N, C-alpha and C positions, 0 to 999 in steps of 0.2 A: 400317019402319024397324029393321034388327037394331040389336041391342048392341054396342057397344064394348066389348072385344075381339073377342065371339068371330063378329061378320060380319067381323072383317080380311080374311082368306085372300076369301071372299067377294068380299067390293066392290071388292077388289082387281085378282080376275081375272075379275070383271066388269069392269073398266072400261079394262081394259089394261094393261101397266106402262111407266110412263115415257111422255114425248113422243112420238108417232113410229113406237111400236112397232107391229112387227106382230104379234106372236104372243098369243094370249091367256090365255094364261100367265105367270107372272113366267120372267125367266134364270136360268137353276140361276149356283151361284157359279164362275166362272172360273178349271180350272187349269190350270200352266202344266207345257207335258207335257214329259218327263222325257227324257231321251239317254241310249240303253243305250250304254254304254264297252267292258262286256267281252262273258265270257260268258254268258247267262242263267241266273239261281239256278237249286240244283235245288228240285223241290217242296215244299212241306212247310207247317205247320200256320200259321197266322204273323198281326197285325191285319187285317182287315179294313175294305177303304176307309165311309168315309163316306158314307151311303145319300143321295148327290147325283145321281144318278138311277144312268141305264142307258148303261151304251154307258165311262165311266169307270172306268178303270185302276183292279187296286188299287194301290195306294203303298208301296215301304217305309217304316221306320222309319228318323229321324235317328238314331242315336245314336253316333256316334264324333265328334260335332262337326267332320269332316273332310268326308266326303259320306255317300252316304244306305248308313248299313249297310253299307261298305269292300264293297260285292259287286259295285261295276263299275259302277253307275252314276253320275254326274257331275251333279252342277245342276246346270250349264248356265253357269251368272255364269263370269264372266273368272276365273281363276286367277295368270296371267301366262305359263301354257301355254301354246306356238301348237298347233294343230289342223288337221290338213287337208293336214299335210307327208308326203312317201311316208315316215319312219318313219327313213329310214336317217342315218347321219352323227350322229346324236342322243346329247349323254350320258346320264350315267344319272341317272333316273329323268324322259326324255324334255323335257329342260332346252333345248335347243335343238343345233342342231353343233356338233361340237367340230371344231377345224385339230387338223391330224397335228401330233406334237410334231415338228418343229425337226429335220433333220437335222445335229448339227454337224459328224458327223466328211465329211460332206458339203463342208460350208461351207470346214475346217480346212483340207482337202488344197486345195478352187480357188485360197481368201486363198494357199496359204503357192506354190503354182502360180505366181501374178500376181507376186508381190515375186521370186519366184529369177525372170520373166523380164522382170522390171521390170529389176533387178540387172545382168540381163546383158545387156538392150539396151543402157544407160545404161557399165556398163565396156566395151562394145567398141564404143561411140562418143566415150568418151573416149580410148582409147587412139588410135583412130585419129586423132582433131582435136591429140591429143599426139602424138602421129610426126612426123605431116603439118608440125606446127611447128618442127620440131627441124632448123637451120640446120648440115649435111654439106657442108663447106665442104674441110674439106682432105682432101688425095686422101692416104694415107698406100704408096700402091704406089709412087706416083713416090721414095719414099727409097730412095736403094740398097743394097750391100757390107751389108745390116742381118746382127745378129746372130741366133740360132737361139732356139729360140723355150723358155721355164722351162717352169715348174709355179707354175701361179696366173693374175693376168693382172695388170698393169701396167700403169695410166690417169698419160700427165702433165697434169695441173690448170696451167692460168696461170691468174694474171691479166695482160690489158693496159693500159697505158694509152689504149687507143684512148676517145678522144671525139665516135666516127661517131653525129651525132644527136643531138649534143646544144645546146642554146640556149647567146647568153650567157648569158645566165642561169646558168644551169642550171652553166653552168660556172665562175664565178663562187661560187656557193655549194657547192660539191661541192671548190672552190677543184683546180678541175686541170690550171689557163693551159688555152694555146689552141695546145699545139707540134700540129705535124704529121703524119702519118701513125701508127705502131700504136711504140710497143717492148713491153719483159715486161715488168711491174714484179713479178710473183715468180712461182716456179715453185718448183713441188713436182713426185712420184713416191708414189704411192700403191697399198703392192701389197695383191691380195688372195687369201689363199689357206685353206689346212686351219688354218695355226697364227695365224689373223690377220690384222688389218689393221697395215699399217706407212706412216707420212706422213714423207717426206723433205723434206725443203725443202732443195732447192739455192738456195744465195744469187747474184742476179743478178752478183757482182764477183765468180765463179766464173772463173780461170785457166784456157780451154780450147784446148784445136788445133782448128780450124776444118780440116773432113776436106772431099773431093775428094768432089763434089755435084752435081745435077741441080737445073739453074733452077727452080723452080717454075709460072711462065711462058712462060719460053721456051724450056724445053725441052733448053737445051745444057748439056752436061760440063762444070764448073769443076774445074779437075783440083787437088789440094791438095796447097798447098806449106806444108806449115809453119806458118803462123802463127798464134798466141796471141791471144788477144782476149777479150775479158767478154765470158759463156756469156749475156748476154741482146743483144750486137751480133750473133748467129748470127740470133735472133727480128727484129733492123730491118734485117740484110741483105739476106734471099729468103723469111723467113714461117714458118709454123708447120711447113714440112716440113724447113728447111734444120738448125732448131731441137730435133727429132728424130734427125734424122739425126749434127746434134752430139755430142749426150746419148747417143747408144748406141755413138757412135761409142768416145768417150770413158769408158763405161762400160764394155762391154759387154753392158748391157744390152737388152733390146726393150721395144720401149714398145708395145704393144695398143691407145690408143684414146689420142684426144688431146678435152683438152676449156681450151675456154678462156672469158671474163665477163670486156667492159670494164666500166666506172668506172660508167657511170648502171644498165647491167643488174644489178651489184650492189647496185646502193642502190635497186634497185628491189625487188628477191629481199627486203632483208634491211623494207621497207617492208611489202611484201603477205603478211610472217606479224609482222606488228604485233609488229617490233622483236626484240633480243637481246639477250639477261640476258650482261652481261659482270663476272669481277672480275680492273677492270684493277688492279694490283699496287705501283704510283705514281702519284703527279701527273705525270700529260705533259700542257705544252704549246709547240709548233710552227706556230709562223706558218704553215710555208711545207704543213702538210697543213692544215691547218687545227682542229688537236686540241686542245681545254683540257678534260683530265678531272682530275676531283680523285678518289685511291682509294676501294677499291671496289665493292660490286654494282651494278650502273645498266645499264638496259635500254639502249638505242643503236639510237636507229635510222639509218637509210640512210646519211642523210651524217654521223651521228656514227661511223658504223661506216665509210665509208670515209676521214673522217681517222684510224681508227686503228690500219686495215691497213698506210694510205700511210707511216705516222710514222717515222722513225729520225732523227732530226742529233739529235730530245729522247733519246737513251734510248744510254747509254754501252756499249753493244756494238753500236752503231751497223744494218748490215743484218741482223747474225745474231742479233738480240736481235725485228730488225722480225720475221725470218723465223718465230720461236716465236709472235706474236704472232694472226701470220695464221693459224697452225695450228693456235689455242686458240680463234679467231675462227670460221673456217670447221666445223670440229667443234661447237663449241656453234651454229653453224649448219644448217647437216645434222642437227642431237639438234632443232632446235628446228622446221622443215622436216615430222622423222617422226613429231610426237607426236599421238594422238587426239584433239585437237586442234585441227591441222592436216586430215590426214589423212581425217577424217569431218566436218568440214565445212564443203562443198560453197561455202558464201559465202567462203570464205580459202582452200581447195584448191586451186581452181581461178584465182582471181590470182592466189594463190603461180607455178601451174605456169606458164601463160599469165606472168606478167616473168620466172620461169625461163628457159622453153625461148625467147622471143623472145632474152634475152642469150646464149644459146648458144647458142659455134662450137665444131661436134664432125667427129670422122673422118668417113669412108662407111661404112665399118662397125657405128658405133657403134648400139646400138637402143637405146629406153627399158630390155628390162629392163635391163641395161652400167648405162646413166644409175639406176636406183634399185637394181643394188650396190654402186658407186661408191658413195652419199648415204649407202647401211647401214652401210657400211665406215667412212664419214667419223664414225657417230652413235656405230660402237663404240669408234671410237680418244680421243674424247669423254669416253665412259664409262669407259674406261678397261682394254678386254678389249684393246687395242690397242696397237703402240708411236710415238711419232712423234720426230722428231730428225733434227738438219743433219747436212747430207754433211758425214763428217768431216774436217778443217782442219789441215791442217801447220805451217801458217805463214802468208806472202805473198808475191805476188812480183813484180817492176815497177807495186805499186799491187792488185795484186790478188789474191783469196784461192788461195790454192793446196791443192788435195783432197792428204789423204795417204794415196799412192796402195795400199799395205799394209792398210790398214783400205777402203779402198773398194774391192777384190781381194776380200775376204772376207765384206765384205756381199754383196756381188752374189752373189757363189755360193748364200751363203745365201739373196736371193730368187729367184732360179731354183730351188733345190732346192726350198723352197715349205717356209725349219724355223727355227725360231724366231730372231730376231733378235737377237743375241748382240755386235750392234756395238755401241758409244755414239760419239752426234754430238756437236758442242759448241753 
């Protein structure tokens, strides 16, 4: 019997180690094989491996707390690195693939191209949509014996009392009555040129001569008889063409374009733009027009605006004062339409354009650019860069207002030559 512990190794080796062992000797300690990642370290002195038996390689010393001597060996434990990749596209320290930096110049370029394309398509589409809505019903080629063209552009702007398309409720709300046909409620000449804009009101009761003309519908020529009547009677007799013919004959000024708007259209434009602010100079109350205003600044809706521009019986100057109010309001309306809050807001711009274009009647040669030029000129008048006036009046004849012939002649000469207007009106 062997002594303990001297007989340890012999007994153990003799009896085998562990159940089921096929070896007559106990197994040596298992060693995790290391994986070489770097180049083979140069030969040199170093600590020898413990005597674990033949075939076990010499192990590197653990010196840096991170790896084995920093000589390229890896412990084999997971350190967060991903092995087995191709090596391409890795970041610093082998931390995995790195996305390429965004090409901001390319992104900005394509964003700009997209924005410009959308704006161009929208602008072109809007232009053709708006152009298709213009009611080009007036044919100025039917007007005979026209004066020669001068410098600048002359627009005849007409407000008619047309009730076309209005319901009975609308006629009642707008105090328009139910008269048949159409008459001119206001007439203005707007001159645009290099010396600013000039807006001239033509009182509806102006005394004028009806000249020879060609019927707009019949095509028949009617000779002049020297007949004098109120200016608005020319429109009532044969419409826009005879009105243009009569104004040109009595002034000697050629009218390049014609623009007309009715009662309902006027109110719709004002409502679409969100109302127009006016500084009303006095208290106004007129049952016929429906006007009931207190003096001071206030925003007028469509119904109120129409009552304001139609009022004359409550004004001391009657029709002359009314034309002044009409000028002020139309200039303020144009200024409101041309503001960035309207132009740059599609939810306001398109309803305003729709209401206006549906309501306007223009001549066959009128384009959108002509219309825009007219609105900008009216805005300039409102801003103080232009002149607004009534046609010079010298008195009355037969109940009609008689123009001052000398002043009218000088005024027309200045307009034809696109000179600064020096003539004053009433």
